[in-house]
Backbone of each chain as ProteinMPNN parsed JSONL, in Angstrom:
{"seq_chain_A": "XXXXXXXXXXXXXXXXXXXXXXXXXXXXXXXXXXXXXXXXXXXXXXXXXXXXXXXXXXXXXXXXXXXXXXXXXXXXXXXXXXXXXXXXXXXXXXXXXXXXXXXXXXX", "coords_chain_A": {"N_chain_A": [[0.816, -1.212, 0.0], [0.21, 2.362, 0.146], [1.356, 5.5, -1.195], [3.5, 6.347, -3.754], [4.027, 8.617, -5.112], [3.323, 12.048, -5.339], [2.243, 14.647, -7.131], [2.48, 17.638, -9.155], [0.894, 18.49, -12.124], [0.783, 19.59, -15.545], [-0.834, 19.452, -18.006], [-3.785, 18.062, -19.277], [-6.189, 15.644, -20.533], [-9.553, 14.623, -20.917], [-11.65, 12.22, -22.184], [-14.613, 10.911, -23.714], [-15.254, 8.308, -25.662], [-17.082, 6.788, -28.273], [-17.319, 3.522, -29.394], [-17.805, 1.76, -32.501], [-20.709, -0.332, -32.651], [-20.203, -3.182, -30.695], [-17.474, -3.173, -31.044], [-15.797, -2.291, -29.051], [-13.844, -3.641, -27.388], [-11.919, -4.395, -29.235], [-11.105, -1.909, -30.19], [-10.06, -0.769, -27.84], [-7.857, -2.455, -27.416], [-6.227, -1.749, -29.551], [-5.736, 0.947, -28.984], [-4.445, 0.741, -26.479], [-2.152, -0.681, -27.157], [-0.853, 1.112, -28.776], [-0.093, 3.265, -27.251], [1.818, 2.972, -25.318], [4.438, 3.917, -24.912], [5.06, 6.932, -24.715], [6.753, 9.884, -24.928], [6.856, 12.232, -22.266], [4.371, 11.634, -21.315], [2.448, 11.174, -18.494], [0.245, 9.898, -17.387], [-1.887, 7.568, -18.86], [-4.841, 6.427, -19.152], [-7.155, 3.977, -19.761], [-10.558, 3.21, -19.744], [-13.457, 1.186, -19.557], [-16.817, 2.259, -19.888], [-19.125, 1.471, -17.374], [-21.832, 1.108, -17.79], [-22.618, 2.081, -20.305], [-22.36, 0.416, -23.064], [-20.769, 0.646, -25.346], [-18.967, 2.592, -24.815], [-15.91, 4.318, -24.097], [-13.675, 5.618, -21.757], [-11.055, 7.925, -21.591], [-8.351, 9.034, -19.781], [-5.877, 11.41, -19.563], [-2.608, 12.546, -18.645], [-0.093, 14.884, -19.097], [3.314, 16.084, -19.371], [3.345, 18.616, -20.476], [1.518, 20.733, -22.809], [2.814, 20.645, -25.238], [4.098, 18.152, -25.282], [1.902, 16.454, -25.472], [0.888, 17.218, -27.985], [3.057, 16.56, -29.626], [3.022, 13.829, -29.404], [1.125, 12.945, -31.162], [2.364, 12.669, -33.532], [3.971, 10.504, -33.309], [5.136, 7.362, -34.586], [3.969, 4.959, -33.541], [1.629, 5.935, -32.408], [0.379, 7.168, -34.568], [-0.111, 4.924, -36.097], [-1.885, 3.578, -34.431], [-4.032, 5.38, -34.473], [-4.737, 5.261, -37.162], [-5.489, 2.564, -37.431], [-7.477, 2.418, -35.509], [-9.432, 4.31, -36.147], [-11.595, 3.5, -37.99], [-13.134, 2.076, -36.21], [-14.27, 3.776, -34.461], [-17.135, 5.432, -33.395], [-17.708, 7.985, -32.566], [-17.077, 11.011, -30.594], [-18.246, 11.715, -27.469], [-17.517, 13.329, -25.4], [-14.829, 15.528, -25.032], [-12.441, 17.009, -23.444], [-10.148, 19.52, -22.402], [-7.902, 19.565, -19.681], [-6.524, 20.871, -16.599], [-4.446, 19.24, -14.715], [-4.267, 19.009, -11.215], [-3.753, 17.645, -8.898], [-2.416, 14.559, -8.074], [-2.632, 11.31, -7.006], [-0.845, 8.507, -7.257], [-0.565, 5.142, -7.063], [2.037, 2.767, -6.924], [2.649, -0.327, -8.38]], "CA_chain_A": [[0.0, 0.0, 0.0], [0.896, 3.635, 0.199], [1.495, 6.225, -2.446], [4.902, 6.646, -3.991], [4.185, 9.876, -5.814], [2.283, 13.073, -5.339], [2.919, 15.554, -8.043], [1.704, 18.645, -9.852], [1.063, 18.234, -13.549], [0.24, 20.764, -16.211], [-1.758, 19.364, -19.142], [-4.566, 16.842, -19.256], [-7.335, 15.467, -21.416], [-10.508, 13.573, -20.559], [-12.528, 12.011, -23.32], [-15.521, 9.761, -23.791], [-15.299, 7.881, -27.041], [-17.998, 5.681, -28.545], [-16.893, 2.579, -30.428], [-18.867, 1.135, -33.289], [-21.321, -1.395, -31.848], [-19.486, -4.451, -30.585], [-16.049, -3.029, -31.375], [-15.075, -1.627, -27.979], [-12.656, -4.369, -26.938], [-10.927, -4.321, -30.308], [-10.592, -0.534, -30.202], [-9.218, -0.594, -26.648], [-6.599, -3.17, -27.624], [-5.422, -0.936, -30.476], [-5.309, 2.149, -28.263], [-3.491, 0.371, -25.428], [-0.898, -1.09, -27.782], [-0.205, 2.235, -29.453], [0.147, 4.403, -26.36], [2.611, 2.506, -24.193], [5.708, 4.617, -24.7], [4.936, 8.273, -25.28], [7.529, 10.826, -24.111], [6.103, 13.319, -21.641], [3.061, 11.165, -20.84], [2.495, 10.709, -17.106], [-0.886, 8.984, -17.165], [-2.776, 7.272, -19.983], [-5.724, 5.453, -18.517], [-8.301, 3.603, -20.588], [-11.568, 2.523, -18.935], [-14.78, 0.959, -20.14], [-17.976, 2.721, -19.135], [-19.747, 0.266, -16.817], [-23.224, 0.966, -18.245], [-22.725, 2.422, -21.726], [-21.562, -0.741, -23.488], [-19.816, 0.957, -26.415], [-18.232, 3.805, -24.446], [-14.557, 4.231, -23.549], [-13.172, 6.861, -21.153], [-9.596, 8.042, -21.595], [-7.83, 10.114, -18.945], [-4.466, 11.619, -19.899], [-1.83, 13.609, -18.01], [1.158, 15.112, -19.836], [4.207, 17.097, -18.809], [2.906, 19.904, -20.994], [0.711, 20.614, -24.021], [3.689, 20.306, -26.365], [4.304, 16.7, -25.272], [0.699, 15.838, -26.016], [0.825, 17.499, -29.418], [4.122, 15.798, -30.287], [2.691, 12.391, -29.407], [0.269, 12.642, -32.308], [3.25, 12.398, -34.672], [4.742, 9.274, -33.084], [4.703, 6.274, -35.472], [3.059, 4.022, -32.872], [0.346, 6.606, -32.212], [-0.236, 7.337, -35.9], [-0.603, 3.611, -36.509], [-3.084, 3.293, -33.632], [-5.122, 6.227, -34.971], [-5.163, 4.739, -38.467], [-6.19, 1.287, -37.234], [-8.633, 2.572, -34.65], [-10.438, 5.245, -36.658], [-12.834, 2.876, -38.499], [-13.891, 1.459, -35.113], [-14.784, 4.852, -33.607], [-18.393, 6.023, -33.843], [-17.669, 9.423, -32.294], [-16.631, 11.465, -29.28], [-19.308, 12.419, -26.743], [-16.855, 14.317, -24.558], [-13.38, 15.665, -25.211], [-12.133, 18.267, -22.773], [-8.797, 19.771, -21.92], [-7.893, 19.838, -18.244], [-5.27, 21.205, -15.92], [-4.348, 18.36, -13.537], [-3.738, 19.769, -10.086], [-3.373, 16.766, -7.798], [-2.505, 13.16, -8.488], [-2.122, 10.249, -6.161], [-0.66, 7.305, -8.068], [0.096, 4.07, -6.333], [2.878, 2.005, -7.826], [2.767, -1.763, -8.124]], "C_chain_A": [[0.841, 1.248, 0.0], [1.075, 4.239, -1.179], [2.944, 6.644, -2.611], [5.089, 8.002, -4.66], [2.998, 10.789, -5.564], [2.891, 14.232, -6.096], [1.932, 16.576, -8.605], [1.955, 18.457, -11.334], [0.272, 19.245, -14.364], [-0.772, 20.589, -17.33], [-2.484, 18.031, -19.116], [-5.666, 16.83, -20.286], [-8.241, 14.418, -20.772], [-11.478, 13.445, -21.717], [-13.418, 10.808, -23.137], [-15.75, 9.464, -25.264], [-16.327, 6.766, -27.189], [-17.429, 4.819, -29.671], [-18.087, 2.203, -31.299], [-19.419, -0.049, -32.495], [-20.525, -2.701, -31.877], [-17.988, -4.365, -30.783], [-15.216, -2.444, -30.245], [-13.781, -2.34, -27.591], [-11.534, -4.284, -27.97], [-10.286, -2.932, -30.349], [-9.669, -0.28, -29.014], [-7.861, -1.267, -26.838], [-5.665, -2.371, -28.531], [-4.873, 0.297, -29.741], [-4.244, 1.817, -27.217], [-2.134, 0.023, -26.024], [-0.132, 0.099, -28.349], [0.228, 3.364, -28.547], [1.054, 4.051, -25.184], [3.86, 3.325, -23.896], [5.673, 5.971, -25.392], [5.705, 9.254, -24.39], [6.649, 11.949, -23.548], [4.744, 12.904, -21.116], [3.19, 10.6, -19.426], [1.409, 9.684, -16.806], [-1.614, 8.81, -18.49], [-3.639, 6.098, -19.541], [-6.948, 5.218, -19.396], [-9.275, 2.811, -19.725], [-12.844, 2.345, -19.741], [-15.833, 1.619, -19.272], [-18.758, 1.492, -18.659], [-21.156, 0.037, -17.355], [-23.394, 1.175, -19.743], [-21.794, 1.478, -22.48], [-20.59, -0.468, -24.633], [-18.889, 2.119, -26.051], [-16.902, 3.499, -23.766], [-14.186, 5.606, -22.982], [-11.648, 6.83, -21.18], [-9.191, 9.262, -20.776], [-6.33, 10.218, -19.19], [-3.868, 12.74, -19.053], [-0.469, 13.67, -18.695], [1.997, 16.159, -19.122], [3.787, 18.504, -19.236], [2.129, 19.667, -22.294], [1.562, 20.197, -25.213], [3.934, 18.799, -26.442], [3.103, 15.975, -25.86], [0.634, 16.008, -27.529], [1.848, 16.657, -30.181], [3.777, 14.321, -30.387], [1.873, 12.004, -30.638], [1.081, 12.35, -33.57], [4.083, 11.133, -34.483], [4.227, 8.162, -33.994], [3.714, 5.32, -34.811], [1.674, 4.637, -32.693], [-0.375, 6.794, -33.546], [-0.817, 6.017, -36.392], [-1.887, 3.257, -35.753], [-4.273, 4.107, -34.128], [-5.663, 5.67, -36.288], [-5.97, 3.444, -38.321], [-7.489, 1.461, -36.454], [-9.769, 3.392, -35.255], [-11.71, 4.583, -37.179], [-13.707, 2.271, -37.403], [-14.528, 2.497, -34.19], [-16.063, 5.429, -34.197], [-18.398, 7.531, -33.607], [-17.175, 9.707, -30.898], [-17.782, 12.21, -28.613], [-18.725, 13.549, -25.911], [-15.388, 14.34, -24.939], [-12.998, 17.025, -24.649], [-10.671, 18.318, -22.366], [-8.872, 20.087, -20.44], [-6.519, 20.338, -17.802], [-5.21, 20.341, -14.664], [-3.679, 19.106, -12.39], [-3.326, 18.896, -8.91], [-3.48, 15.334, -8.279], [-1.869, 12.273, -7.445], [-2.054, 8.997, -7.029], [0.067, 6.271, -7.235], [0.847, 3.198, -7.314], [2.909, 0.539, -7.425], [1.467, -2.356, -7.665]], "O_chain_A": [[2.062, 1.182, -0.134], [0.956, 3.555, -2.196], [3.538, 7.229, -1.706], [6.218, 8.483, -4.759], [1.841, 10.368, -5.576], [3.95, 14.737, -5.724], [0.716, 16.396, -8.537], [3.098, 18.283, -11.757], [-0.784, 19.707, -13.932], [-1.529, 21.524, -17.591], [-1.858, 16.984, -18.95], [-6.032, 17.866, -20.842], [-7.769, 13.456, -20.166], [-12.056, 14.431, -22.175], [-13.047, 9.821, -22.501], [-16.349, 10.249, -26.0], [-16.429, 5.896, -26.324], [-17.102, 5.313, -30.75], [-19.237, 2.318, -30.877], [-18.683, -0.695, -31.75], [-20.22, -3.243, -32.94], [-17.296, -5.38, -30.698], [-14.044, -2.129, -30.45], [-12.734, -1.702, -27.481], [-10.362, -4.124, -27.628], [-9.074, -2.802, -30.521], [-8.621, 0.348, -29.16], [-6.832, -0.708, -26.46], [-4.457, -2.326, -28.303], [-3.696, 0.637, -29.868], [-3.253, 2.536, -27.089], [-1.094, 0.382, -25.472], [1.098, 0.088, -28.393], [0.848, 4.324, -29.005], [1.058, 4.75, -24.17], [4.288, 3.411, -22.745], [6.184, 6.138, -26.499], [5.352, 9.437, -23.225], [5.821, 12.529, -24.25], [4.03, 13.72, -20.533], [3.95, 9.66, -19.192], [1.629, 8.726, -16.065], [-1.923, 9.79, -19.167], [-3.215, 4.942, -19.558], [-7.678, 6.151, -19.728], [-8.882, 1.858, -19.054], [-13.255, 3.224, -20.498], [-15.755, 1.548, -18.046], [-19.023, 0.581, -19.443], [-21.631, -1.098, -17.377], [-24.221, 0.519, -20.376], [-20.585, 1.704, -22.534], [-19.681, -1.264, -24.871], [-18.112, 2.577, -26.889], [-16.783, 2.563, -22.976], [-14.362, 6.627, -23.646], [-11.032, 5.823, -20.83], [-9.632, 10.38, -21.044], [-5.599, 9.239, -19.043], [-4.522, 13.746, -18.778], [0.213, 12.658, -18.855], [1.486, 16.997, -18.379], [3.864, 19.454, -18.457], [2.089, 18.551, -22.811], [1.092, 19.48, -26.096], [3.975, 18.231, -27.533], [3.242, 15.024, -26.629], [0.358, 15.057, -28.26], [1.549, 16.111, -31.243], [4.181, 13.64, -31.33], [1.93, 10.862, -31.094], [0.547, 11.843, -34.556], [4.816, 10.731, -35.386], [3.016, 8.021, -34.166], [2.733, 4.914, -35.433], [0.664, 3.944, -32.812], [-1.587, 6.602, -33.64], [-1.875, 5.987, -37.021], [-2.838, 2.72, -36.323], [-5.392, 3.598, -34.2], [-6.873, 5.611, -36.504], [-6.987, 3.248, -38.986], [-8.471, 0.759, -36.694], [-10.934, 3.19, -34.913], [-12.806, 5.041, -36.856], [-14.882, 1.984, -37.632], [-15.24, 2.143, -33.25], [-16.085, 5.863, -35.349], [-19.024, 8.274, -34.363], [-16.89, 8.799, -30.118], [-18.246, 13.225, -29.131], [-19.352, 14.594, -25.737], [-14.776, 13.292, -25.145], [-13.201, 18.057, -25.288], [-10.053, 17.306, -22.036], [-9.781, 20.783, -19.987], [-5.521, 20.239, -18.517], [-5.846, 20.662, -13.66], [-2.65, 19.756, -12.575], [-2.621, 19.361, -8.015], [-4.505, 14.931, -8.828], [-0.717, 12.463, -7.055], [-3.081, 8.488, -7.479], [1.179, 6.504, -6.762], [0.357, 2.917, -8.408], [3.165, 0.208, -6.267], [1.394, -3.557, -7.405]]}, "seq_chain_B": "XXXXXXXXXXXXXXXXXXXXXXXXXXXXXXXXXXXXXXXXXXXXXXXXXXXXXXXXXXXXXXXXXXXXXXXXXXXXXXXXXXXXXXXXXXXXXXXXXXXXXXXXXXX", "coords_chain_B": {"N_chain_B": [[12.284, 9.377, -18.259], [9.923, 6.967, -19.656], [7.889, 4.134, -18.706], [6.898, 2.795, -15.662], [5.03, 1.048, -14.888], [2.536, -1.161, -15.994], [-0.694, -2.104, -15.919], [-3.568, -4.089, -14.957], [-6.752, -3.121, -13.886], [-9.564, -3.074, -11.675], [-11.853, -1.444, -10.807], [-13.378, 1.663, -11.353], [-13.967, 5.248, -11.322], [-15.349, 8.11, -12.874], [-15.822, 11.502, -12.625], [-17.537, 14.631, -13.025], [-17.553, 17.49, -11.342], [-19.223, 20.371, -10.151], [-18.104, 23.298, -8.701], [-19.243, 25.704, -6.258], [-19.632, 29.059, -7.453], [-16.466, 30.498, -7.902], [-15.282, 28.955, -5.963], [-13.696, 26.83, -6.61], [-10.852, 26.317, -6.323], [-10.567, 26.204, -3.561], [-12.193, 24.034, -2.936], [-10.859, 21.978, -4.315], [-8.46, 21.885, -2.867], [-9.352, 20.886, -0.417], [-10.34, 18.373, -1.196], [-7.988, 17.179, -2.218], [-6.379, 17.085, 0.05], [-7.787, 15.327, 1.644], [-7.707, 12.844, 0.455], [-5.339, 11.477, 0.26], [-4.27, 9.107, 1.34], [-5.598, 6.37, 0.868], [-6.597, 3.14, 1.362], [-6.282, 0.628, -1.107], [-6.617, 2.328, -3.215], [-5.606, 3.137, -6.398], [-5.304, 5.146, -8.286], [-5.943, 8.562, -7.942], [-6.987, 11.253, -9.294], [-7.127, 14.646, -9.687], [-8.433, 17.24, -11.614], [-8.634, 20.457, -13.073], [-11.219, 21.7, -15.169], [-10.378, 23.038, -18.288], [-11.832, 25.013, -19.578], [-14.369, 25.353, -18.424], [-14.965, 27.132, -15.803], [-15.683, 26.571, -13.149], [-15.572, 23.886, -12.903], [-14.549, 20.576, -11.962], [-12.713, 17.696, -12.629], [-12.602, 14.325, -11.68], [-10.738, 11.441, -11.616], [-10.708, 8.102, -10.827], [-9.124, 5.083, -9.744], [-9.471, 1.914, -8.413], [-8.573, -0.96, -6.405], [-10.747, -2.669, -6.157], [-14.38, -2.661, -6.056], [-15.165, -2.758, -3.422], [-13.077, -1.582, -1.985], [-13.322, 1.073, -2.791], [-15.86, 1.677, -1.739], [-15.367, 1.294, 0.992], [-13.651, 3.395, 1.463], [-15.201, 5.605, 1.8], [-15.865, 5.648, 4.402], [-13.608, 6.326, 5.762], [-11.941, 8.369, 8.174], [-10.497, 10.662, 7.249], [-11.577, 11.022, 4.734], [-14.304, 11.322, 5.269], [-14.176, 13.712, 6.648], [-13.273, 15.393, 4.623], [-15.465, 15.273, 2.887], [-17.431, 16.42, 4.481], [-16.416, 19.024, 4.875], [-16.156, 19.846, 2.242], [-18.685, 19.68, 1.045], [-20.457, 22.012, 1.253], [-19.322, 23.594, -0.675], [-19.822, 22.52, -3.089], [-21.613, 22.677, -6.062], [-22.904, 20.845, -7.641], [-23.138, 17.66, -9.439], [-22.224, 17.053, -12.667], [-21.508, 14.889, -14.135], [-21.175, 11.513, -13.273], [-19.827, 8.582, -13.333], [-19.471, 5.046, -13.297], [-16.636, 3.037, -13.957], [-14.787, 0.467, -15.715], [-11.585, 0.063, -15.445], [-9.17, -0.713, -17.885], [-6.679, -0.519, -18.979], [-3.675, 0.893, -18.018], [-1.201, 3.269, -18.163], [1.223, 4.442, -16.196], [3.489, 6.814, -15.349], [6.296, 7.07, -13.271], [7.518, 9.451, -11.07]], "CA_chain_B": [[11.139, 8.933, -19.072], [9.59, 5.555, -19.59], [6.773, 3.773, -17.856], [7.326, 1.798, -14.687], [3.951, 0.117, -14.563], [1.385, -1.353, -16.874], [-1.438, -2.981, -15.024], [-5.006, -4.244, -15.154], [-7.394, -2.678, -12.664], [-10.945, -3.527, -11.788], [-12.982, -0.556, -10.511], [-13.048, 3.066, -11.542], [-15.008, 6.274, -11.33], [-15.01, 9.393, -13.469], [-16.853, 12.46, -12.269], [-17.391, 16.072, -13.255], [-18.175, 18.184, -10.224], [-19.213, 21.83, -10.266], [-17.979, 24.03, -7.44], [-19.928, 26.993, -6.18], [-18.819, 30.056, -8.182], [-15.279, 31.023, -7.237], [-14.833, 28.085, -4.86], [-13.045, 25.631, -7.116], [-9.53, 26.073, -5.738], [-10.755, 25.818, -2.158], [-12.737, 22.675, -2.94], [-9.784, 21.069, -4.726], [-7.51, 21.738, -1.749], [-9.986, 20.001, 0.568], [-10.379, 17.02, -1.764], [-6.627, 16.651, -2.325], [-5.879, 16.81, 1.401], [-8.532, 14.24, 2.273], [-7.698, 11.615, -0.337], [-3.942, 11.1, 0.026], [-3.882, 7.766, 1.817], [-6.801, 5.539, 0.882], [-6.25, 1.756, 1.021], [-6.907, 0.091, -2.307], [-6.723, 3.347, -4.266], [-4.445, 3.123, -7.288], [-5.221, 6.463, -8.926], [-6.934, 9.588, -7.592], [-6.481, 12.372, -10.08], [-8.014, 15.814, -9.69], [-8.047, 18.16, -12.686], [-9.541, 21.555, -13.4], [-11.621, 21.841, -16.569], [-9.651, 24.203, -18.811], [-12.747, 26.054, -20.074], [-15.508, 25.497, -17.512], [-14.136, 27.667, -14.707], [-16.04, 26.024, -11.845], [-15.67, 22.421, -13.013], [-13.464, 19.713, -11.511], [-12.797, 16.3, -13.067], [-11.919, 13.384, -10.806], [-10.581, 10.093, -12.181], [-10.315, 7.188, -9.747], [-8.955, 3.652, -9.99], [-9.41, 1.176, -7.146], [-8.359, -2.407, -6.51], [-12.06, -3.275, -6.346], [-15.477, -1.8, -5.617], [-15.215, -2.737, -1.959], [-12.106, -0.584, -1.519], [-13.923, 2.389, -2.987], [-16.941, 1.841, -0.772], [-14.784, 1.428, 2.327], [-12.98, 4.7, 1.601], [-16.184, 6.622, 2.198], [-15.951, 5.617, 5.866], [-12.346, 6.772, 6.364], [-12.083, 9.683, 8.826], [-10.006, 11.762, 6.406], [-12.506, 11.207, 3.618], [-15.536, 11.869, 5.835], [-13.918, 15.111, 6.957], [-13.233, 16.123, 3.351], [-16.843, 15.375, 2.385], [-18.16, 17.387, 5.32], [-15.902, 20.367, 4.597], [-16.316, 20.19, 0.834], [-20.071, 19.656, 0.562], [-21.058, 23.339, 1.015], [-18.664, 24.252, -1.812], [-20.194, 21.786, -4.304], [-22.897, 23.068, -6.651], [-23.554, 19.645, -8.16], [-22.364, 16.737, -10.268], [-22.743, 16.962, -14.037], [-21.225, 13.533, -14.594], [-20.618, 10.602, -12.278], [-19.994, 7.266, -13.939], [-18.622, 3.942, -12.881], [-15.911, 2.476, -15.084], [-13.911, -0.68, -15.538], [-10.295, 0.4, -16.057], [-8.646, -1.879, -18.582], [-5.276, -0.324, -19.344], [-3.155, 2.123, -17.419], [0.217, 3.582, -18.222], [1.518, 5.445, -15.188], [4.916, 7.084, -15.223], [6.615, 7.384, -11.871], [8.587, 10.414, -10.834]], "C_chain_B": [[10.841, 7.461, -18.88], [8.487, 5.279, -18.589], [7.174, 2.641, -16.934], [6.226, 0.785, -14.395], [2.955, 0.039, -15.71], [0.557, -2.416, -16.189], [-2.896, -3.059, -15.454], [-5.678, -3.886, -13.84], [-8.901, -2.799, -12.795], [-12.073, -2.532, -11.53], [-12.562, 0.895, -10.651], [-14.26, 3.974, -11.461], [-14.462, 7.472, -12.109], [-16.16, 10.344, -13.168], [-16.492, 13.868, -12.68], [-18.241, 16.801, -12.219], [-18.14, 19.688, -10.493], [-19.11, 22.431, -8.869], [-18.917, 25.232, -7.446], [-19.03, 28.042, -6.839], [-17.659, 30.583, -7.338], [-14.677, 30.121, -6.173], [-14.04, 26.869, -5.331], [-11.712, 25.333, -6.43], [-9.643, 25.591, -4.29], [-11.264, 24.374, -2.063], [-11.663, 21.658, -3.326], [-8.802, 20.837, -3.582], [-8.058, 20.789, -0.687], [-9.974, 18.557, 0.07], [-8.98, 16.397, -1.801], [-6.087, 16.258, -0.946], [-6.532, 15.574, 2.0], [-8.399, 12.897, 1.597], [-6.288, 11.071, -0.566], [-3.591, 9.675, 0.386], [-5.125, 6.896, 1.983], [-6.431, 4.123, 0.459], [-7.004, 1.279, -0.225], [-7.047, 1.078, -3.442], [-5.448, 3.372, -5.099], [-4.219, 4.48, -7.941], [-6.316, 7.343, -8.359], [-6.417, 10.892, -8.18], [-7.527, 13.484, -10.119], [-7.513, 16.784, -10.751], [-9.105, 19.25, -12.832], [-9.941, 21.451, -14.867], [-11.007, 23.139, -17.102], [-10.586, 25.331, -19.226], [-13.885, 26.362, -19.113], [-14.928, 25.865, -16.137], [-14.506, 27.154, -13.324], [-16.009, 24.496, -11.818], [-14.378, 21.712, -12.625], [-13.735, 18.31, -12.042], [-12.014, 15.427, -12.095], [-11.922, 12.006, -11.466], [-10.016, 9.192, -11.092], [-10.138, 5.773, -10.277], [-8.708, 2.978, -8.645], [-9.16, -0.297, -7.412], [-9.67, -3.139, -6.792], [-13.126, -2.327, -5.795], [-15.546, -1.69, -4.101], [-14.248, -1.708, -1.379], [-12.665, 0.82, -1.659], [-15.001, 2.66, -1.94], [-16.392, 2.076, 0.635], [-14.153, 2.795, 2.537], [-13.933, 5.772, 2.112], [-16.376, 6.672, 3.705], [-14.655, 6.066, 6.544], [-12.522, 8.155, 6.99], [-11.629, 10.845, 7.947], [-10.97, 12.062, 5.262], [-13.819, 11.805, 4.123], [-15.377, 13.351, 6.152], [-13.907, 15.953, 5.676], [-14.643, 16.311, 2.787], [-17.608, 16.438, 3.166], [-17.726, 18.823, 5.019], [-16.19, 20.802, 3.159], [-17.761, 20.366, 0.395], [-20.666, 21.05, 0.325], [-20.472, 24.066, -0.197], [-19.036, 23.608, -3.145], [-21.567, 22.249, -4.789], [-23.645, 21.848, -7.188], [-22.613, 18.792, -8.966], [-22.995, 16.677, -11.657], [-22.591, 15.552, -14.576], [-20.714, 12.735, -13.409], [-20.865, 9.191, -12.784], [-19.005, 6.273, -13.353], [-17.928, 3.38, -14.118], [-15.207, 1.179, -14.688], [-12.588, -0.346, -16.221], [-9.671, -0.842, -16.667], [-7.187, -1.728, -19.002], [-4.797, 0.959, -18.712], [-1.652, 2.188, -17.597], [0.45, 4.711, -17.234], [3.026, 5.617, -15.114], [5.206, 7.546, -13.808], [7.735, 8.393, -11.814], [8.56, 11.537, -11.844]], "O_chain_B": [[11.443, 6.797, -18.036], [8.195, 6.107, -17.727], [7.729, 1.638, -17.381], [6.465, -0.222, -13.728], [2.587, 1.049, -16.31], [1.05, -3.509, -15.908], [-3.39, -2.219, -16.206], [-5.217, -4.308, -12.78], [-9.454, -2.648, -13.885], [-13.183, -2.764, -12.008], [-11.523, 1.307, -10.135], [-15.408, 3.533, -11.523], [-13.281, 7.805, -12.019], [-17.323, 10.031, -13.423], [-15.325, 14.258, -12.69], [-19.471, 16.732, -12.226], [-17.148, 20.212, -11.001], [-19.903, 22.126, -7.979], [-19.33, 25.711, -8.502], [-17.805, 27.927, -6.791], [-17.847, 31.049, -6.215], [-13.677, 30.475, -5.548], [-13.745, 25.975, -4.537], [-11.479, 24.203, -6.001], [-8.916, 24.697, -3.856], [-10.819, 23.601, -1.215], [-11.576, 20.591, -2.72], [-8.364, 19.709, -3.359], [-7.316, 19.983, -0.125], [-9.64, 17.636, 0.816], [-8.809, 15.227, -1.457], [-5.424, 15.232, -0.797], [-5.905, 14.852, 2.775], [-8.918, 11.901, 2.1], [-6.071, 10.287, -1.49], [-2.69, 9.093, -0.218], [-5.632, 6.712, 3.09], [-5.997, 3.911, -0.673], [-8.206, 1.505, -0.367], [-7.535, 0.727, -4.516], [-4.355, 3.598, -4.58], [-3.08, 4.909, -8.126], [-7.477, 6.939, -8.295], [-5.529, 11.539, -7.626], [-8.666, 13.271, -10.536], [-6.328, 17.115, -10.794], [-10.304, 18.995, -12.727], [-9.105, 21.149, -15.718], [-11.097, 24.192, -16.47], [-10.18, 26.493, -19.228], [-14.315, 27.511, -19.003], [-14.458, 24.995, -15.404], [-13.707, 27.29, -12.398], [-16.38, 23.885, -10.816], [-13.276, 22.177, -12.915], [-14.847, 17.796, -11.922], [-10.886, 15.759, -11.729], [-12.974, 11.478, -11.826], [-8.973, 9.486, -10.507], [-10.891, 5.317, -11.137], [-7.866, 3.404, -7.855], [-9.48, -0.821, -8.479], [-9.705, -4.101, -7.56], [-12.812, -1.325, -5.152], [-15.937, -0.655, -3.562], [-14.565, -1.039, -0.395], [-12.509, 1.655, -0.768], [-15.044, 3.732, -1.336], [-16.879, 2.934, 1.372], [-14.12, 3.301, 3.659], [-13.52, 6.726, 2.771], [-16.971, 7.612, 4.233], [-14.606, 6.176, 7.769], [-13.178, 9.019, 6.408], [-12.284, 11.886, 7.899], [-11.152, 13.217, 4.876], [-14.384, 12.693, 3.484], [-16.297, 14.146, 5.958], [-14.446, 17.059, 5.635], [-14.974, 17.38, 2.272], [-18.337, 17.247, 2.592], [-18.559, 19.724, 4.921], [-16.436, 21.979, 2.894], [-18.034, 21.125, -0.535], [-21.318, 21.263, -0.697], [-21.053, 25.035, -0.687], [-18.623, 24.08, -4.204], [-22.548, 22.222, -4.046], [-24.876, 21.822, -7.188], [-21.447, 19.136, -9.162], [-24.157, 16.298, -11.804], [-23.412, 15.073, -15.357], [-19.904, 13.233, -12.626], [-21.975, 8.667, -12.678], [-17.883, 6.61, -12.975], [-18.532, 3.259, -15.184], [-15.058, 0.851, -13.511], [-12.477, -0.459, -17.442], [-9.645, -1.902, -16.042], [-6.535, -2.715, -19.343], [-5.437, 2.001, -18.85], [-0.928, 1.266, -17.223], [-0.066, 5.814, -17.414], [3.752, 4.661, -14.843], [4.448, 8.32, -13.225], [8.781, 8.211, -12.437], [9.397, 12.438, -11.788]]}, "name": "protein", "num_of_chains": 2, "seq": "XXXXXXXXXXXXXXXXXXXXXXXXXXXXXXXXXXXXXXXXXXXXXXXXXXXXXXXXXXXXXXXXXXXXXXXXXXXXXXXXXXXXXXXXXXXXXXXXXXXXXXXXXXXXXXXXXXXXXXXXXXXXXXXXXXXXXXXXXXXXXXXXXXXXXXXXXXXXXXXXXXXXXXXXXXXXXXXXXXXXXXXXXXXXXXXXXXXXXXXXXXXXXXXXXXXXXX"}
């Protein structure tokens, strides 16, 4: 138990994405595989909505806005976007945030 | 750089809370202080909405639903709820999630 880090972080995103019907798991696998090693990324959390069966929530924390923007040019991310796009029905929510407090437990 | 953990996690929450006008910073300070040491909590991330000046986003990941439920009885959490409640205008979003992929960078 216990928390190994408490930090201040400057740029975040929270989004609710809808997959094409029945394609959520496939889309999540593509997103998870393509976002594992992004410079400047502190948190990239993918979660299924418990009730909305095609919905995916993504919570991101980055060192700064530039790191987030640069990630969109990474080959692994571009590949994930290309593979994932046909499986995305749309975005219900996509907001920029300023993360101000994070408790992350390690392990 | 680099990611020190990639893990599967079973219970999550994402919420959008509205503070009373002008009370966001005060409410965040109360929430951050009261949620630092919660058993079973893997992620507790507080972020300001970049455009909605009274809005706060909270992303939570827990070992399981029982850990989340038990946290509501912790003295520090009960105190935060009691102190924070008068500063909360309402909840625009409060959804349960199943976290399926998390990249957390440490340090």
